N, C-alpha and C positions, 0 to 999 in steps of 0.2 A: 666412165666407171669411177665411183667415189668409194674406195675402201673404207674410209673411217670418217666421222664429225665428230668434234669434241669441243666442249666449252673448257677454257682454262682461265684461270687468273694470273694477272702478271704479277711476277714476285718483286719484293721489296728492294732486291739488288737492282733494279732497272730503272730506279728513279734517277733522274737528272737533276742536280742541285738548282733549286731555284724554280722548278716547274709548278704550274698551279695544282693545287691538290684537289681531284675529283677522281675517287675511286671507279673502276669500271670493269666489267668482265669482256673478254677478250674471246673471239671465236676462232678456231682453226679447222683447217680442211685439207687433207691429202686427195689430190685429183690428179688426172691425166688430162692433157690438152689435145684434143684430136687435132691430128695433121697428117694429111694423106702421105706425106714424104717421110714420116716417121712411122709408117705403117700401123698396124692395129693397135699397138701399145700406147701409141702417143707419146707426148712429151711429159716427164715428171715435173710436178709443181706442187706448191704448198701456199696455201692461203690463210693470212692472219688479218683480222679485222676486229673492230668494236663489236660487241654482242649486241647491238640494238637491231631494230626492225627496218631500218630505212636502208637507202641504197648509198654505198659509200664510193667517193670517186676512187679510181684505181691507181694505184703506185706500183708500176711495173718494176722490179728489180731484176738486174742480170749481173751473173756471176762472171769472174775472172777465168783464165785459162792456165793450168799448171806447166811448168817448163818441161817436165816428163810428160809424155802421152799417158803411160801406164797409170799416172795419179788421176785421171779423169774418171776412172771407175770408182774410185773411193769417194767421189764428190757426192754430195747430197742437199737436197733443197732444205731438209732439216737443219743442216749446220749454219743455215743464214736465218734461222728463226729469231736469234736476237737483234739482228739488223732488222728484219721484217717488224719487230714489235715495236721499233721505234717509230717507223711510218704509221702503225697502226695506232699508236698513243696520239698521233697527230690527225686522227680522224680519217685515214686512209684505207682502203682495202688493199693490203700490200699482198702482192703474189711474186713468189720466187719461182721463175721458170728455169729448168735445167734445159739448156739448149741441144740440140742434136749431138751426140757423141759424149755426153757429160752425165754422171750419174747413170741412171737407168733409162735414159732418153736414147733411143737406138740412133745410129748413124755414123759411127765409125770416126774416120777423119774427114767428112764431110766438108769442114770448116778449115781444111789444111791452107796454109798460107804457101806451099811448095818448098823449094830450096831456099837456104838462107839468104844467099847473095843476091837472089832477085824475089824475094818474097813479095807476093801479091795480094796486099791486103783488102783491095776492093771486092774480088770475088769472096772472100771470106767474110767480110762484113755483109755482104748480100745474104749469106747463107744465116746469119744471126738475124736480121732483121726479118727475115721470113718467119723465123721461129718466134720472135716477138709479135710479129703481126698475127700469127695464129694464135697465140696467148691472148691479145686484145679482143680478137673476134670471139673467142670462147667466153671471155669475161663481160662482152657486150650482151650476150644472151641470157645472163643471170639476172635474177630478181633483187639481189643483194648488193651488187655491184653496177656502177655507172662508169662509162669511159668518157662522159663529159666531163671537163676539168681534170682529166688525169694528168699523172706525172710520170716520168720515166728516170730511173736512177741505176747507175752501174759502176762496176769497179774493175779497174784494169782492162781486159778483154770486153769486159761487160761495159766499160765506159766507152770503148770505141764502137761497140754495137749501139750503145746510147745516142751517142754523135751521129752514127750512121741512119737511126731511126729518124733523128729529126731533120735529116735530108730529104726523108720521104714521108713527111710528118702525116700520121693519120689523124683522121678528125677526132678533135676532142683533146689532143695533146696540146696542154697549155705551157709545160715548164719540163725541164730536163736537168739531170745532174751527172755529172761525171768525176769520179775519184780515181786519181791516176790512171786515165784512160790511155790505152796504148794496146800494143800486140808486139809480139817477136822478141821478147828479151829471152836470150838463152843462158845468160850468165849475168852477174853484176855490170852494170855499165856497157852492156854487150847487146845491142839490139840489131837484128838482121834487117839489111836494107833501110836505114834510117831515112835516107832520102825518100824512099818509097812510101815509107809510113807519112812523112810529112806532107807529102803530095795528096795521099788518101785523105787526110784531115782536110787540106787545102779544095779538093773536090766535094768534099762534104759541104763545107762552107759557102759553096757556090749556090747551094739552095736551102740551106738549113736557115730559118728564121725564127725558131722556136728559142725564147729566151733560155740560157743554159748557165749553170754554175759550174766551173772547173776547179778541182783542188787537188793539188800536188805539194806533198811534204817535201821540205828541203833536204832530205836524206834519204829520198827514194831510191833504191838501188836497181830497180827497174827501168825507170823513166826519170832520169835525172833533171836538175833544173834547166840546163841548157837545152836538152831536148824538149822538155815540156813548154819551154817559150817557144820553140821552133813550132812545134804542133798549133800552139795557139796563135802564133802570128800567121801561120799558114791559113787557119781557119778564118780567123778575123780579117785577113787581108782579102779573102774571096767573098767576104760578105756575111759571114756567120756571125750570130748574136751570142756572146758568152762574155761572163765575167770570170776573170782568173783570180784565184787566192793561193798565194804563196805561203803554205802553211808551215810553221815551225818543225822542227825535227820531232820525230816520233819515234821514241824507243830506239832498237837497234837497226831498225828499216823502216823507213816512212812509208814504204809502199802498203804496210798493213794498217795505216792510220784509220782506214774504214773497216772497223772491227768492232766487236763487243765491247772489248777493253779501251777502246780509243774514243767511246762515245762522248765523254765530256768534252773532247777536243772538236769532234766534227758535227755534233749536233747544232752547236750555234751558229755555223756557216749555213747549215739547211734551213733553221729557223728563220735566220734574217733574210735569206733568199725567199722563201715562201712569203713572208710578210711582205716583202718589196712586191711581190706578185700579186698580193692579195689573196693568197691562198692558206693561209695560217688558220688553225683552228685551236680551239683548248687542247692543251696537252694533258691526256688522262693519265693520272696517277694510279699506282696500285692499291689495294685494300691492305689492312694490316696483315703481317705474315702469319701463316698459320703456327699455332703453339705447337712446341715439341711434345711427344709422347710422355706423359707424366712418369713412365717406367724408365725411361734413358738416364743412364749416368752422365756425366759431363761431358767425357770423351764421345759418346754417343750424341749427345746434343750438339756437338760440333760437326758431327757427321751428318746430322738432320739439316744444318745450316747449309752444309755444302748441297745437300738435295735441293733446297730450296733455290740456291744460288745457280743451279744448273740451268743453261738456257737452250739445253736440246729438249725438244718436246717428246711426248710419250714416255712419260716417266711414272714411277711408283715407289712408294716407301712401305715397307711391311715391318711388322713389330710382334714381339711375343710378350707374353706375360711377364717373364724374367727379364726382360730388358734386351733380348737379343733382337737384332735387326737385318733387314738387307734392303738395297735400294737398286734400281737401274734406271738409266734414262737413254735418250737417243735411240729407242725401239722403233721397230716399223710401225707398230699400232699400239694402242692403249692396252689392249689385250695381251700383247707381248710383254709390255712393261709390268704389268701386274702378274702374270705368270712367272717371269723371271725373277721379279723382286721377292715373290712368296719363295720362289725355290732357294734364292740367296739366303733368306732368313731360317730355312729350316735347318741349317747346321746347329743353331742354337736351342729349336726347340720345335716340337711337333704340333704347335698351337698357334703358328703364326697367322694373322690376319693382317689384311691391307688398312694401313692407317691414312695414307694419302695417294690420290692418282692425279697427276699433273700437279696443279696448285690448289686443290681444293680436298678437303676431307672426304674420305672414302665413305661410302654409304654402309649402313649397319648389316646389310644382307650378304656381305662377302663371305665366301666359304674359307675356313682355314685350310692351308696346306698340309698332306701328310706324308709327301716324299721326302725321307731324310738323306737322299743321296746328293744334294745340290750343295753349290759351293756357297760360303757367305761372303759379302763384301769386306 
């Protein structure tokens, strides 16, 4: 089932200093990954790729796991849009897949590690690998994606899942990246069954031969330097193939180095690794940013800049002739974004029209809103 397909333009705020300048359009798609264990709904996923007509190699992206179980329901593939765009800029079809029990993917506690003292990481990793393999199978059937020459990348529990995937490497997987890989952190520097986690990585190392990049910041509150090196030593000692990068401190907590804000620090590691593997592509740059509507005052123009900088997909900006405006981002569909931004604008005028949808100028055929009951931004 494919709820929506839209073309978007990558915004100027996503430029990494020194990147070659070649503007490009990017294609996004919301989809569900078929998987029998996930029931008829399947797994939530979001695809971002260059808007060309060829088949792009898959970059399979895997998310982390929050410390509080209830926070899983608030997760969304859209929230990883900015990360996925970095892989799309590098010529990949980046797929963010929400594993079972996260976001709108059914599954509950299917990947539970059990009690803290005896946390069992191998069964939980097996669940994650099954979900990732379902995503790979779905992508292999597409005409715009190829699993030949694909890579996988994950953060935190997604890093653990990515390492586990390399231990049962699917055909076509040529490289993998783990940022702050691990599982079982219940508080700062407090990880359930550390020895069991180290043993799990050692077990993966016995059969993992895919070249990997591991990145841990020195101020990671989940998996600090000592534990990170234990995990790496266990993996390498069993035969695993990985390069370890001890990244400098990042912000207040280096666990979040792999983020939109942290792009200038982590993308050079990825680029160097891809070059070493012969997987580097031209880095696509965004087009010139959209001009602000002429009727906006200085404060409203600053708000339009915030709109352009938003890295949540499905967004829209509405404006009225007298300079009123409203915008919304991170909506479920583009239609929702258009409706909500028009409604937000209606506080200021009864003749609001859409100015921008995602990062493109809206078409001239958009109908003005007439409901005056909505909130403005």
